[in-house]
N, C-alpha and C positions, 0 to 999 in steps of 0.2 A: 350153116352155122347160125344160131340164134343171136340176136343183138338186144341188149338192154341198156338203159341209162345208168349212170353211176349212182343216181339216187335209188333206183330199183335194186341195184347190187347191194348198196348199204343196208337197205331195209330187209332184204331177203337172202342175205349171204348164206345162212345155214341151209335154207331150202335149195338154193342154187348149188351149193357144195354137195348136198346129198344127191341131186340130179346128176351132177357131173360124176360123182363116185359110182352110183348105181347104174346109170345108163350110158356113161361115157360121153355125155353131151359136151359140146364146146360152146363157149359163150363169149361174144365180143362185148366189151363194156365201152359205152360211148358217153361223150359230153358235148352237148350242142351239135349233135350229128357227126362229130369227129371220133374216129376210133382211138381209144386210149390204150387198151390192153385186152388180152384174152385170158379167160379162165378155162383151163384144160385139165384132163386127167393127168395124174402124176406120170403114168406110162408114156403119154405124149411128150411131156417135158423131158423125161429121161431119154427118150428116143432122139429128141432134138440135140440134147447134150452129147450123146454118142456120135451123132452125125457131125457135129461141130468139132469134136475131138479128132475124128477120122480126117476131116478136112484139114485141120491144123497139121496133122502128121504128114499128110500128102504134101502140103506146102513146104514143110521142113525138108522132106526128102527131095523134092523138086529143086528147092533152093540150093541144097548141098550138092546135088548132082550137076545142076546147070551152071552155077556161079562159083562153086567152091567156097561159099560163105561159111565161116565157122558156125558150128552147131549152136554154141552159146549165144551168138549174136542173133541167130534166127529165133531161138527161144525167147530172148529178151524182146525182140521186135513184135512177136506174137503175144507177149504178156504171159508166157508160160513159166 
C-alpha cells in the first residue's frame, strides 16, 4: 500500500482519486510519520461494511443463544 503525507493528499486529491478509481490503489495518508486514514476504492469500503454487518449479526445471534438477552438490548448495545 502506498503512503503519502496529508499535504500531498491535499495538493493531489483529484489525481489520487483517479488512481484509486482506475487502478484500485489503496493509499495511507500520514502526518509526521503517523498513519491517519486510508483512501480506498468504494468496493473495498462496501466490503468492509458488509463484513461488519455480518459480524454484528453473529454477535446478536450468539448473545441471544448464550445468555437469553433480549434482542432489543443487544441491538441497542451494538448501536443498531
